C-alpha positions in Angstrom: 0.0 0.0 0.0 1.3 3.4 -0.9 2.1 5.3 2.3 0.9 8.5 0.8 -2.6 7.1 0.4 -2.9 6.3 4.1 -5.3 8.5 6.2 -3.6 11.1 8.4 -1.9 9.5 11.3 -1.7 10.4 15.0 1.7 12.0 14.5 0.4 14.0 11.5 -2.4 15.5 13.6 0.0 16.3 16.4 2.3 17.9 14.0 -0.5 20.0 12.6 -1.4 21.2 16.1 2.3 22.0 16.8 2.4 24.0 13.6 -0.7 26.0 14.6 0.6 26.5 18.1 4.1 27.6 17.0 4.7 31.3 17.0 4.9 33.0 13.7 8.3 34.1 12.5 9.0 37.9 12.6 9.9 38.0 9.0 6.7 36.2 7.9 3.8 37.9 9.6 0.6 36.0 9.5 -2.8 37.3 8.5 -4.1 37.0 12.0 -1.1 38.8 13.6 -2.3 41.5 16.0 -5.9 40.2 16.1 -7.7 38.8 19.1 -7.9 35.0 18.6 -11.2 33.5 19.7 -12.5 29.9 19.8 -16.3 29.6 19.5 -17.7 26.3 20.7 -21.1 24.9 19.7 -24.0 26.0 21.8 -25.2 23.3 24.1 -28.9 22.6 24.1 -31.6 20.0 24.7 -31.9 17.4 21.9 -35.1 19.0 20.5 -33.2 22.3 20.0 -30.0 20.8 18.6 -30.8 22.0 15.0 -31.4 25.5 16.1 -28.2 25.5 18.2 -26.1 24.4 15.2 -27.5 27.2 13.0 -26.9 29.8 15.7 -23.4 28.5 16.3 -22.6 28.9 12.6 -24.2 32.4 12.6 -22.0 33.4 15.6 -18.9 32.4 13.6 -20.1 34.3 10.5 -20.7 37.4 12.6 -17.4 37.4 14.4 -15.5 36.5 11.2 -16.6 39.8 9.7 -14.8 41.8 12.4 -11.4 43.2 11.3 -9.8 42.8 14.7 -10.8 39.2 15.4 -9.5 35.9 14.2 -12.1 33.3 15.0 -12.2 29.5 14.7 -15.1 27.2 15.5 -15.2 23.9 17.4 -16.4 22.2 14.2 -13.4 23.6 12.3 -11.1 22.4 15.1 -12.5 18.9 14.8 -11.7 18.9 11.1 -8.1 19.0 12.2 -8.6 15.7 14.1 -8.9 13.1 11.4 -9.6 10.2 13.7 -11.3 9.8 17.1 -8.1 8.2 18.4 -6.1 11.4 17.6 -8.1 13.2 20.3 -6.3 11.2 22.9 -3.2 13.3 22.2 -4.9 16.0 24.1 -5.4 13.6 27.1 -8.8 15.2 28.0 -9.9 13.9 31.3 -13.0 16.0 31.3 -14.7 18.5 29.0 -13.3 21.7 30.6 -9.8 20.4 30.4 -10.3 19.3 26.8 -11.6 22.8 25.9 -8.7 24.4 27.6 -6.1 22.2 25.9 -7.7 22.7 22.4 -7.6 26.4 23.0 -4.0 26.3 24.0 -3.1 24.3 20.9 -4.3 27.1 18.7 -3.0 29.9 21.0 -6.5 31.3 21.6 -6.9 34.5 23.6 -10.5 33.9 24.5 -13.1 31.1 24.4 -16.8 31.6 23.9 -19.2 28.9 25.1 -23.0 29.1 25.5 -26.3 27.3 26.2 -29.5 27.5 24.2 -32.8 26.8 26.0 -36.3 28.0 26.4 -37.7 30.1 29.2 -41.4 29.6 28.9 -42.1 30.2 25.1 -39.0 32.4 24.7 -35.8 31.2 23.1 -32.8 32.1 25.3 -29.0 31.9 24.9 -26.6 32.5 27.7 -22.9 33.2 26.7 -19.6 33.0 28.6 -16.4 34.7 27.6 -13.3 33.0 29.1 -9.7 34.1 29.1 -7.8 31.1 27.7 -4.5 31.9 29.5 -6.1 32.5 32.9 -8.8 29.8 32.5 -11.3 32.2 34.1 -14.7 33.4 32.9 -14.5 37.2 32.4 -18.0 38.2 31.1 -21.4 36.8 30.4 -24.3 37.9 28.3 -27.8 36.7 27.3 -30.0 37.0 24.3 -33.6 36.2 23.8 -36.2 36.0 21.0 -39.7 34.7 20.4 -38.4 33.0 17.2 -35.0 31.6 16.1 -34.6 34.4 13.5 -35.2 37.1 16.2 -32.9 35.3 18.5 -30.1 35.3 15.9 -30.3 39.1 15.7 -30.2 39.5 19.4 -27.4 37.0 19.7 -25.2 39.1 17.5 -25.8 42.1 19.6 -25.0 40.1 22.8 -21.7 39.0 21.2 -20.9 42.7 20.5 -21.7 43.7 24.0 -19.6 40.9 25.5 -16.6 41.9 23.4 -17.0 45.6 24.2 -18.2 46.4 20.6 -21.8 47.4 20.1 -21.1 46.7 16.4 -24.3 48.2 15.1 -25.3 51.6 13.8 -28.9 51.0 14.8 -30.3 53.6 17.2 -30.8 52.3 20.7 -34.3 52.7 22.1 -34.6 55.4 24.7 -37.8 56.0 26.6 -39.4 59.4 25.7 -41.7 60.9 28.3 -44.6 62.9 27.0 -45.0 66.5 28.5 -48.2 65.3 30.2 -46.4 62.2 31.5 -46.2 58.6 30.3 -48.2 55.8 31.9 -46.8 52.3 32.3 -48.4 49.1 33.6 -46.4 46.3 35.0 -47.5 42.7 34.5 -46.2 40.0 36.9 -42.9 38.4 35.9 -43.4 34.8 35.0 -41.2 32.3 37.0 -39.5 29.4 35.2 -37.6 26.8 37.2 -37.6 29.1 40.3 -40.0 29.7 43.2 -43.1 31.8 42.2 -42.4 34.1 45.1 -39.2 35.1 43.4 -41.1 36.4 40.4 -43.6 38.2 42.6 -40.9 39.9 44.7 -38.9 41.0 41.6 -42.2 42.4 40.1 -42.6 44.7 43.0 -39.0 45.8 42.7 -39.5 46.3 39.0 -42.3 48.7 39.7 -40.2 50.7 42.1 -37.3 50.9 39.7 -39.6 52.2 36.9 -40.9 54.9 39.2 -37.4 56.3 39.6 -37.5 57.4 36.0 -38.8 61.0 35.9 -42.1 61.5 34.2 -43.2 57.8 34.4 -46.5 57.0 36.1 -46.4 53.3 37.0 -49.3 51.1 37.7 -48.4 47.9 39.6 -50.2 44.6 39.5 -51.9 45.3 42.8 -53.2 48.6 41.4 -54.4 46.9 38.2 -56.4 44.4 40.2 -58.0 47.2 42.1 -59.0 49.0 38.8 -60.5 45.9 37.3 -64.2 45.6 38.2 -65.4 42.6 36.3 -64.4 38.9 36.5 -64.1 38.9 32.7 -61.5 41.6 32.8 -59.6 39.7 35.5 -59.3 36.7 33.1 -57.4 39.0 30.7 -54.6 39.2 33.3 -53.8 35.6 32.7 -52.1 36.6 29.5 -48.3 36.8 30.1 -46.8 36.3 26.6 -49.4 36.9 23.9 -48.9 40.4 22.6 -52.5 41.1 21.4 -53.8 40.0 24.8 -51.4 42.2 26.7 -52.3 45.1 24.4 -56.0 44.7 25.4 -55.0 45.1 29.0 -53.1 48.3 28.2 -56.1 49.7 26.2 -58.5 48.9 29.1 -56.2 50.7 31.6 -55.4 53.6 29.4 -51.7 53.2 29.6 -49.0 54.0 27.0 -46.7 51.1 27.7 -46.8 47.6 29.2 -43.8 45.9 30.9 -43.7 42.1 31.1 -41.1 39.5 31.4 -39.8 36.5 33.3 -37.1 35.2 35.7 -35.8 31.7 35.5 -32.8 29.4 35.4 -31.0 28.5 32.2 -28.1 26.1 32.9 -26.2 27.5 35.8 -27.4 31.1 35.3 -30.3 33.1 36.4 -31.9 34.9 33.5 -34.1 38.0 33.7 -36.0 39.0 30.6 -38.0 42.2 30.2 -40.2 43.5 27.3 -41.6 47.0 26.8 -44.7 47.2 24.6 -46.1 50.3 23.0 -49.9 49.8 23.5 -50.8 52.3 20.8 -48.6 50.7 18.1 -49.1 47.1 19.5 -45.4 46.4 19.1 -42.5 45.5 21.3 -40.2 48.6 21.3 -37.5 47.4 23.6 -36.1 44.2 25.1 -33.6 43.6 27.8 -32.1 40.5 29.3 -29.6 39.9 32.1 -27.9 36.6 32.9 -26.3 36.3 36.3 -24.2 33.6 37.9 -24.2 34.0 41.6 -26.4 33.8 44.7 -30.1 34.6 44.4 -29.7 37.4 46.9 -28.0 39.5 44.2 -30.8 39.2 41.6 -32.3 42.6 42.6 -29.1 44.2 41.3 -29.4 42.3 38.0 -33.0 43.5 37.7 -32.0 47.1 38.2 -29.5 46.9 35.4 -32.0 45.1 33.1 -34.6 47.8 33.9 -32.3 50.7 33.0 -31.3 48.9 29.8 -34.9 48.4 28.9 -35.6 52.1 29.1 -32.4 52.9 27.2 -30.9 54.5 30.3 -27.9 52.2 31.1 -26.0 52.6 34.3 -23.1 55.0 34.2 -20.4 56.4 36.5 -17.9 54.6 38.6 -18.1 52.7 41.9 -16.0 50.5 44.2 -15.8 46.9 45.1 -14.8 45.3 48.5 -14.2 41.6 48.6 -14.2 39.4 51.7 -13.7 35.6 51.6 -13.4 32.7 54.1 -9.7 32.2 53.4 -6.7 34.0 54.8 -4.6 34.1 51.6 -5.5 33.6 47.9 -5.5 35.0 44.4 -8.3 37.2 43.1 -9.2 38.1 39.5 -11.7 40.9 38.8 -13.0 40.8 35.2 -10.2 40.8 32.7 -7.6 42.2 35.0 -4.4 40.4 36.1 -4.5 38.3 39.3 -3.9 40.2 42.5 -3.1 38.8 46.0 -5.9 38.5 48.5 -6.7 40.0 51.0 -7.0 43.3 49.3 -5.5 46.2 51.2 -8.5 48.4 50.4 -11.6 48.4 48.2 -11.1 48.6 44.4 -12.1 52.1 43.4 -12.8 53.6 40.0 -14.6 50.6 38.5 -17.0 51.4 35.7 -20.6 50.6 36.5 -21.6 47.2 35.2 -21.3 43.5 35.8 -18.0 41.8 36.7 -16.9 38.2 36.8 -15.0 37.5 40.0 -12.6 34.4 40.3 -10.7 33.4 43.3 -8.2 30.6 44.1 -6.7 29.6 47.4 -4.5 26.7 48.4 -6.6 23.8 49.8 -9.8 25.2 48.4 -11.8 24.7 45.2 -11.6 27.7 42.9 -14.8 29.7 42.8 -16.4 32.1 40.3 -19.4 34.4 40.5 -20.7 37.6 39.0 -21.5 40.8 40.8 -22.5 44.4 40.0 -20.9 47.7 40.6 -23.1 50.8 40.7 -21.9 54.3 40.0 -21.2 56.3 43.2 -21.7 53.2 45.5 -19.6 50.5 47.1 -20.4 46.9 46.4 -19.6 44.4 49.2 -19.0 40.9 47.9 -18.7 37.9 50.2 -17.1 34.8 48.6 -17.4 31.4 50.2 -14.8 28.9 49.0 -15.2 25.1 49.5 -12.4 23.3 51.2 -10.8 20.4 49.3 -11.0 17.0 51.0 -7.8 16.1 52.8 -5.7 13.1 51.5 -6.2 10.0 53.5 -2.8 10.3 55.1 -3.6 13.8 56.4 -6.8 12.9 58.1 -6.7 13.0 61.9 -8.7 9.8 62.3 -6.3 7.9 60.1 -3.4 8.6 62.4 -5.6 8.0 65.4 -6.3 4.6 64.1 -2.6 4.0 63.3 -1.6 5.1 66.7 -4.2 2.8 68.3 -3.0 -0.1 66.3 0.7 0.6 67.2 -0.3 0.9 70.9 -2.2 -2.4 70.8 0.7 -4.1 69.1 3.2 -2.8 71.7 1.0 -3.9 74.6 0.7 -7.4 73.1 4.4 -7.7 72.6 5.1 -6.6 76.2 2.6 -9.2 77.6 4.1 -12.0 75.5 7.7 -11.1 76.6 6.7 -11.1 80.3 5.1 -14.5 80.2 7.1 -17.3 82.0 8.3 -20.1 79.8 7.0 -23.6 80.8 9.4 -25.3 83.3 10.5 -28.9 83.1 8.3 -31.8 81.8 4.7 -32.3 81.2 2.9 -35.2 82.9 0.4 -37.0 80.8 -2.0 -39.4 82.3 -3.6 -42.0 80.1 -6.7 -43.8 81.3 
């Protein structure tokens, strides 16, 4: 058999990876020199959404590939470099995260983008993570939503731009305009998906309060709506939570200009808050906002505040500070995309732009942790991190050495007793009957 006709071997694939990973020579600059190198992995999804996930993954590659300052490669393209399943063993992937990291290292990626596609109620939702390949830490997260896959694709491109710090669109951003006589807004209860109903109810109350902070807005809450409705037939209308025409009927009956609806739920490991602003007179959705958050449920009110401001086209601005406390004495802290810094911090971090930050922390003897938090302009955010201690090896556990000590003590006592016994003296008399 002609050796040239053989399929690519294990060594060939390894050589190809080494070629990709090797630094370019100074005298031969590559086309991607000076660009941010990004690996985009397929969106994860439930089996019934796999086709949509594949299409959206390809669309993400096309969108990022059009940017002059980015060099992008997809997971499917990486796998084309692996001619046989056995070649993957070169990477020695013990688990998925290590495999992703080693693949990224092989092509010298600066960043890695992963995501999850799911449905929150009837709404399609994608949550994205942007990880720093060198630091192996998640730096930012974003979310996109849409009632249809086509609408989701448009919102997903915008979410990618936000996550990379590039709005990437000349389209004018919606901004709430208040009429001289005032603008009236009604708030419909936030639906709850995969979380306790009380969480949706509590965030609905907070949503009303946040909207009332916007000058010129007159806000009617759900409690006030129920007071205004006089007939049981009208109360039935309030069961509508996602159908646009039904919600418009509510707005018309109440004489409001806008309706605000949305949901809160879990998608993968992230809480997701989605909000919609509907113009009752035009019967169209004029603004959408979504906020994904990885962290404790207690910080969801902050996520809602940011989502509400974005919904109205009034994003948070200014600078604030961040103070971090943890249950370890020493460690390493990473805030957003900054370089690691030693923990404990001598003082709060000042001058942070308002927004969401990914916080990673490592400490010897503890599992690494990651969560997101928010910094608000003019205020200090106090973050408490709780790291989980790693289990001690068997030879360091106190009860192991207690058992060993007990065994040694028992053996010593037995030896002493045996040594102190008198040997039999003389003969033994045997009587036979």
